[in-house]
N, C-alpha and C positions, 0 to 999 in steps of 0.2 A: 253702182259705185257710190261709196259714202261721200257725202258732201264734205268739203274741207272744214267748214265751220262746225259741222257735226263732229268731226274728228277732234277738233280743239275743245269743244264743249264736253265731249266724253272724257278727254284727257284731264281737264280741270275737275270735272265731277269725280272721276276715279281717284285722283290725287287727294282731293279734299276728303273724300270718304275714308281713305286710308289713314290720314292724319287726324281726322275727327275722332276716330276711335280712342286715341290717346287722351285728347282733351275731354271727351265725354265721360271719361273715368271719374271726373270730378263731380258728376251729378248722378245721384242714384234716385231710386223711386221715393225714398224718404227725404230727399234733399239734404242729406247729411254726408259729410266727408269723413271718412274713417282714416286713422293713421296709416293703415296698410295701403289705402288708395294713393296717398301722397308719397309714401315710400316707393310704391310701384312706379309712379310717374317720374319720380326723381331718378330711379334706376334706369328707366328706358329713355329719359330725356336726351341724353348725350347721343345714343345710337340713332334716335329719330333725327336729331340735329345733323349728325354726320350723313345720314341718308339724304336729307334735303340738300346739304352742301354738295354731295356727290351728284345728285340729280341736277342741281343748278349748273355745275361745271359741265356735265354731259350735254345739257341743252345749249349752253353757250358755245361749246365746241361744235355741236351740230350746226348751229346758226352760222358760225364763222366759216366752216367748211362749205356750207351751201352758198354763202355769200362769195367765197373765193371761186367756186365753180361757176356761179352766175357771171361774175366779172370776167372770167376767162372766156366763157361762151359769148358774152356781150361784146367784148373787145374784138373777137373774131368776126362777128356779124357787122360791126361798125367798120372794120377794116375792109371787108368785102364790099360794102356799100361805097366806101371811099374810093376803092380801086375802080369800081364800075363807073362812078360819077367822073372820075379823072379821065378814064378811057374815052368817055363820050364828050369831052370838052372840045368845042370847035376851035379851029386855029385862031389864036389871038383872044380866046375867051378867058374869063376869070376862073380861077380855081374855086371849087366849092368851099364854103365855110364849114367848120366842124358841125354846126347846127344842121346844115343841109344833109350831110350823110348820116348824122345821128337820127334825124327825123325819118329818113328813107329806111334805115335799118329797123326802126321801131314800127313803121308802117308795114314793111314787108314781113316781119316776124312777130306781128302783133299777138297772135295766139300763144306762141311760145314765150314771148316776153311777159305777157300777163300771167301765164302759168308759173313762170319763175318768180314773179313778184308775189303771187299768192303763196308759194312755198316759203319764200323769205319772210313774209309777214307772219305766217303760222309759226315758223321756227322762232322768230323774235318774240311773238306773243307767248309761246310756251316758256321761253327762257325768262321773260319778264314776270310771268305768273309764278314760276317756281322761286324766283328771286324774292318776290314780295312775300310769298309764303315762308320762305326761309327767314326773312327779316322779322316777320310776325312771330314765328316760332322762337326766335332768339329772345323776344320779350317775354315768352312764356316762363322762362326760368325765374324771373322776378316774382311772378305770381306763385310759382311752386315754392320758392324760398320763403316768401311771406306767409304762405299757408303753413309751411312746415314750422316756422318760428312761432306762429300763433298757436298751432296745435301743441307744440312742446310746452309753451307757456301755460296753456289750459291744463295739460296733463300734470305739470308740476304743481299748479295751484290745487288741483283735485287731490293730489297726493298730500299736500300740506294740510288741506282741510281735514283729512282723515286722521292725521297725527295730532291735531290740536284737540285737547280734551276740554270740555266745557268747564268753566270756572264754577266751582261750588264752594260755599262756605262750610268750613268744618264745624261740626256740632260741638259746642262747648259742654264740658261736663261739669 
């Protein structure tokens, strides 16, 4: 069975690989960026951003559902422990504190409790990772926009250079 941390690392690695292909379009073997590279990236930017937004919401929903299931399971186990402790109170004895039956439940269901905590941590880590990636990707539009403006300026200046004729003096007769 695959270790939980291995699953998370694979998820992070696969997600980065998928989105790195877009950003890597900006570097070629010659270290030049061509207008078609910028145009391509600008064209796919929004769909990649929407993909990350969708993934972020799916991961957040998964985390919330898992948390709700854990809370339901945990409340049942704590209630069972409470009922058991109350049933065993001697005549005239004190009622157990919330801490007492919470600790009893945690000790009795230690393995299940830890498994739930691991699942919750993984779900939260995945959501946080995708959210960070989404925020980082949102900043990528500024880079693309600046590159596009710079490229347009350079192309305009090249065009103007070709239209300018060198000044020469006319020969007097």
